[in-house]
N, C-alpha and C positions, 0 to 999 in steps of 0.2 A: 555384466562381465566384471570379474574381480581384477583389481589392479594392485601391483606391488609397489610399495613406497618405502624408501630407505629413510628412516626417521632418526637414526642415531648410529654412531660408530664408536668404537673404543679400541684402545691399545694399552699395552703394559710394557714398561721397560724395566728389566731387572735392575736391582740396586747396585751391583758391583761393576763400576766403570773401569775399564782397562784400556790405557792408551798405548800407542806404539812405543813411546818412550819407556813406559813401564816394561814392555816386552823386551826392549833392547837391553835392559839391565840384566836380564836372565838368559837371553838368547843371543846368538851371533847374528844380529841384524840391526837395522837402523829404521827410524821413522820413514826416511826418504825411500828406502828399498821397499818397504811394505806398501807405502802409498803409490809408488810408481807401478807396482805390479797388481795391486788390488783396488786402490782408491780408498781403502779403509783407514780411518784415523783413530777411531774409537770403537770398542765393542763392549758389550755388557754380558755379565755372567750371573746366573742364578745361584742361590745357595744349594748345597748338596741336598738331594731329596725333593727339589722343586721340579715339577713336571710341566710340560707344555700346556697341559690342560689347566694347571693352576694359573698360569698367565692368561689363559683363555677366559677363565672365570672372572678374573679381575677386569679384563677388557670388556667382557659382557656387562659387568656392573657399571662400568663407565659409559657404555653405550646406552644403557637404560637411563642413567642420570642425564645424559645429553638429550635424550628424546623426551625426558620428563614423563616416563610411563612406568607402569608396574609390570613385573614378569608375566602375570596372567593376561596381559594385553598383547603379548608377542605371539605371532603365528609362525615365524620362521627366523632362525639365526643362521647366518652364513659364517662358517668357521674355516679359515685357511691357514695352513702352516707348512713350512718346509721341514720341520723337525718334530714329527709326531712322537708322543710319549710311547704309544704302541700303535701297531697297524690294525690290531683287532682286540678290543673294540676301538673304534675311531675316537680320537680326542674329543670331537664334538659331542659324542654320546657321553663321555666321561664328564664333560663340562655340565651338561644338562642336569645330571644327578647332583653335582656339587653346588649349583646355585639355585636349585629348585626349592 
C-alpha cells in the first residue's frame, strides 16, 4: 500500500510591504480602526503583472529546497490559494508548466 508523506512546504511573500500607517496617510482611516475590525497590521502587494501562479512557482521551489529533492522526484503538489490567477486553467496547472 502506498503512503503519502509531506517532505517539504514553501511559501512566497511579495516584496511590497504596506502597513496600516501607510494606508492612513492616503485614506480616511487609522491603524487602530483597521486592526480593531480586521486584525490586519501589514499586507504585501506584488508588482503589476505578477500572478498568483508566479508566487506558487517560487513557493514550490522553496518546498523542493526544504525537502532536498529534485522536481522529478515529486509525485504530487498541493496548491491552495484564495486568489487564483484564473479559474481555468487552474493556477496549479500553470505552475507546473512554469517550473518544469
